[in-house]
N, C-alpha and C positions, 0 to 999 in steps of 0.2 A: 503493499500496499505504498508507503513511503516513498518507497521508485518510482510508483505512477506520479504521487505528487511533484516529485524530484522533477521529472521530467516534463509534465504539462503545469507550472508551475505560474507560468505567465497565462496559461487560459483560465487559472483557478481565480489570480488575481483580477483579471477582466469578470468574469463571473461577480465575484467577492464588491468589486465597485460600481459593478449594475446593479445587484441588491442593496447595494450602500445609498446609490443615487432615489433607486426605488423608493426605499426607505425614507429618506429624504424630505423626497417629495408626498406621499404619504402625511407625513408630520406635520409639512408645514400645508399642505390642504386643510388639515384638522386644526393646525392653530389658528390659519386664517377665519376658519368657521365659528371657532370657540372664540375670536375677537369679534366676528360680526354680532355673534349672542350674546354676550357681553353687554357690547356697544348697544346693542337694541335692551337688554334687559335694565341698561343705565337708561336709555329714553324714557320706558317705560316706567323707573321709578319716579325719575322726575316730573312726568306728567302727574303722575298720581299723587306726588308733593304740590303741585300746584294746583290739584282739583282739590286736596285737601285744606290749601290754602284759602282756597275761595269759597267754601264751605264753613272754615270759620270764619271770614270775613262776614257771610252772612248772614249766620247767627248771631255774630256781635252786632250786626244791624237788628236784627230782628229782636234782640234782647234789649238794646237800648228803645227801641219803639215799646216794647211792651211797657217799661221801665216808664216814661214818659207818660203811656197810657194809664200806668197808676198813679205816676204824681199827679195829675190832671184829676184824677177820681179823689183821692186824698183833697184835693184843692178844694175841692165844690162841698166836701162836710163841713159842718158846722162843728167849731169849736167851744163856743157859748152855750150854754143850756136854753138861753133865750133865743134861742134860733133852731132850738129843737125839730121844730118842723121839717125843718129841709132834709131830714133824715128819712122822712117816707115816701121821698121822690128822687132821693138821688140813685144816680145812677150807675151802679158796679160793675165791675169784671166779674166774669166768670171764675167757678171754683176751676176748670181746666186752665185757666189763663196763668193760673199761681202753680200748679203742676209746669203747664210748659215753663214758664220762665224759669221754674228749681232745675229744669230740663237743658235749657239754653244755656244759662250760668255755669251750672258743671261743666256743658263743654268749653263754652268758651273760656273760663276762667279756672276750673277745678272746683275743688269745696275751699267756700270761704264761708266764716263764723257769719261774715253781714248778710249775705245769700239767705239763711236759715232764720234768720232774725228776721229779715223782711218777710219772709214766707211765714212765719209765726204772728207778725204785727197783720199782716193783709188777711190771714184767718179768721185772726180774733176779730177784727174791723168789719170784717165780709159775716160775720155768725151775728155778731150785736145788730147790724143794719137790717140783716135777716130777720131776726127777731123785730125788731121796729115795725118792718113792713109788710108783716104776717098778720099785723091786728089791722083789724079793717079801719078803713078811711072815718067809718060813724066811731067805732069803737076808743076808748081812752086808753093810751098806753100809761102803763104805770111809769113814769117819770122817775118816780121818789126812789126806782129802784134802778137805774140805770146808771151803771160807773162811770159818771162824768170825768172824775180824778183819771181813771184808769184811762181814760176814751181820750183824752186828750194826749198823756204818754206817748201810747199807743201808735196813734198819727205823726205825731214829732220823732218817734223813733222807726216807725216803719220810713217816713221822709227821710230820715238819717243816711238810713241803709239802703234804702234804692240808690240815693243820689253814692253814696260810695261806692255799690254795686258799677252805678251807668261810670262812673267817672274810673272804675280798673275797666271795665270793658272798653273805653272809648280811649285806654292808655296803653293796652293791649296787641299792638299792631302784628298782624297774620306775613307783616310783609318780610323777605328772605334778609338774613341779616347779613353784614358785608363780607363777613367770612365764608359764605356758599360760594362757590363759583357757577357764572354764568354756563349758559348751556354751552355754546360756542366752548368755553376752554376747561370744561368737565369731556366732552367729545373729543377733543384737539386738535378741531377743524381749523 
């Protein structure tokens, strides 16, 4: 066998060189496919990130709009006992709006104690307004049992919590940070 290899050394070297070239070409094609696939995955990841940013921006906008609705409703509520009849006619938010507020705030801002405080105050105010509005227009509501001191405190605390959440929502931009590469830098074009 060694004699045959010695006698055909040039042919064996040529065959080995051809196999090496074929293996190199196969590896080159595989590497190019891998590079193309990696670039496509990077493009898809950037597109998903862009979509998530738009979604966060939209949710932050919805959150601030909902907060403005709550603040507008709170503004129409009477703070003095002399204006108590206004409670009978004031239009309030729906219970589902408070749930939506909690979901949007959690998505846009994460867990914040101000969000929970606002939700508790809004629910407390809503239940007291409901209690007043459920008495018929001809029926007399027992105003001596109405918690006026708590009422004004709850309204003030709800306003403060909502304004804090609103400021946080407006100051949490979904814009890319300067450290993130642009699409052309990331692709290498």
